[in-house]
N, C-alpha and C positions, 0 to 999 in steps of 0.2 A: 553595226546594224542600225539602219534608220528606224525612226519611230513608226513609220508607215508599215515597214516589214514586221516590226514587233507586234503591232496591232493585228496585222494579217495573220501572223502565226498564232496569236492568242485566240482569234476566232476559229482558226483551223483546228486548234487543240480542243476548243469548246465544242465544235461540231462533231469532232471525233469522239469526245467523251459522251455526248448525248447519244450518239449512234451506238456506242458500246453499251450504254444503259438500256437502250431499246432492244438490242440483241439479247442482253442478259434477261430482260423482262420476258421476252418471247420464249427463251429457253426454260426459265423457271416456271412459267405458266404451264408448260407442257407436263411438268411433274408436280403440279399443284403447289408450287413454291416450297417444296420439301415438307409439306404438312405431315406426311406419314412419319418421317424421321423426327421432326420437331415435336410431334405428338408424344413420343416417348421421352425426349429430352425435357419437355416442359410438364410432363405428367398430367396431360390434359384429361385423362381418364379420371383421375382423382378429383380434378377440378369439376368435371361434370357430375360426379357422385355427390360432391359437396353442395353445389349451387343449383343443380337440376331440380331438387325438391323444393327449393325456395322460390322458384319462378311463380309469379302471381297470375300469369295468363295462360301458360302451357303446363300440362301435367305429364308426369312419367318419363321425362326426357332422360332421367338417370338410369332408366331400364335399357337404354340403347347401347349398342356395342361400338368398339373402335371401328369396325368395318363400316358401320352406319355413319359414324362421324366423318370418316374419310370420304364416303360417298356424297354426303351432304356438302362438305367443303368443296369437293370437286365440282358439284353441280352449281354452287355459287360462283366458283371460279369461271366455269363455262358461261354462266349467265352474264357476268360483268364484262365479258369479252364479246357478248352478243346483245348489246343494248339493254341488258337487264331482263330479257325475255324469259318467262317461266318461273321467275322468283316467287310469285304469289301461289304457285302450285306445288312448291317443294313441301314434302311431308316426311315425317320421321316414323319409323316402324319398330316393332319389337323384334327380338332375334328370330322369331318365327314368321316374320313378314306381315304381321298385323299392323295396319295403319293406326297411329295414335292421334295425330293432329297435324295441321300444317305447321311448318317450322317458323315462318316469319309473320309478324304482324305488319299492318299497313305502314307505320312509320319506318320500319326496318326495310321494307320493300322500296319505299321512296328513297331512303338513304343509299341503298345499294344501286339504285338506278342513277343517283347522283354520282356514285363512284364509277359506274359504267360510262357516264358522260365524260368524266375526267380521264378515264383510260383512253377513250376515243380522241380526246384533245392531245394526250401524251403521244399517241400513235401518229397523229398528224404532225406534231412538232418534231418527233423523232424521225419520221420519214423525210421531212423537209431538211432537217439537219444532216441526215445521211446523204441526201442528194447534193447538198452544198459541199459536204466534205469530199464526196466522190468527184465532184466537178473541180474542186480546188486541187485535189491530188493529181488529177489528170492534167490540169493547167501547169502545175509545178513540174511535172515530168516532161510535158511537151516543150515548155520554155526553159527546161534544164535549170530550174531554180532549186537550190538545195533545200530539202525538207528540214524542218526543225528536228534536232536529234532526239532520239528516244530518251536520252538522259535528261535533257532540258524539259521535255514534255512530262516525263514521269515525275521529276522533282516538283514541277509546278502543280501537277494534279494531286500528287501525294500531299504537298503542302496545303493545298486547298481543302482536301479531305480531312487532314489533321486539324486544321483550324476549325472546320465545321464540326468535327467530333468533339473537340475541346469546348467549343461554345455550347454545343448540345448538352454535354455533361455538366457544364457550369449552370446552365439554365434549368436543366432537368429534362430527360427524354420524354417523360409524360407531359410536361408543360409544353414542350415543343410540339408534341403530337396534337395536343388540344388546340394550340395556336394555329397550326396549319389547317385544322378542320374549320376553325372559325373564319379563316380567310377564304377557304376554297368552296365551302358549301353555302347554299342560300340561307338567309337569316331565319326564315320561318320553317326550315326543315330540321327535324331532330337528327343529331348525329351522335350524341352521347347517350348511351344506354347502360343502365345498371344491370348486373347479372340477374337480379330479381325480376326484371321485366323483359329480358331479351335472351332467347336461346342462341341467337347469333353470337353474342358476346361470350357466352359460355363455351360454345363450340370452338371459338377462336382464342379463348382466353385473352381477349382484347384488354389493353393494347399491347400486351407483352409479346404476342406472336408477331406483331408487325415489326417490332424491334429486331427480332431474329431474321425475319425476311429481309429487312433493310440491310442487315450485315451481309447476308448471302448475295443480295443484289449488288452491293458496292464491291465486294470481293471479286465476284465474277466479272463485273464491268471493268475493273482495274486490270484483271488478267487479260481480258479481250483487248483493252486499249493498249496495253504494253505489248502484247503479242502481235497485234496488227502493225503497230509502228515499228517493231523490231523487224518484222517481215519486209515492210516497205523499205527500211533502211538497207537491208541486204540486197533487195532488188535494185535500189538506187546505186549502191556500191558496185554491183556487178555491171550495170549499164555504163557507169563511169569507166570501169576497167576495160570493157569492150570497146568503148569509144576511144580510149587512150591507145589500145592496141591497133585500132583501125587507123588512127592518125599516124602512128609510127610506121605502119605498113605502107601508107600512101606517101610518106616523106621520101 
């Protein structure tokens, strides 16, 4: 295999992987990234009970219920996928429906709008990657160029994920999380919030919730990536078999 073909296949795999992550993000966003299930796994209720009374700016959050927490997380999820609209109006209520206060302070609203901007960028990059992957797949089929095998692509991607995981564990997941925030967000915008100053971080048990979501995202993306490439390999094999039968019949 020539170097040009290796490079072409590497970009093909990269575009496919980014597309798989985009699809996985869209799917998980529809179920609020599994917050309801993770809520129980991470015992967020106990976390709210512990740190809610310690918040210096908002009172009585510890009186809210799991249903209210799920509603608030879902509303934040909807907002960051809609340019951050409505974040400043989110409020939390007692079990009887009495409004207690707005959920987010100004620095938190600004931060979540920064997140919304990053989500928009990710969708643009993911959409472009998907179009390039789609075009490359069509080109390979039209020109009858053999696609890189599922095995080769899977091994390459799994190796990349394994290396990334090991490096993250060596450096420390929390350290990596903070480093990414420093790179991605404007210097004068607050992105780190103590539990005592932010109901958002209490609600999400940040940054631990994001680690669980990252695992779900990676696992689903890998399943999609391998599944799509396996399906394409079967289609390619069937086309080759049909072409071979056609050539024999014409002989």
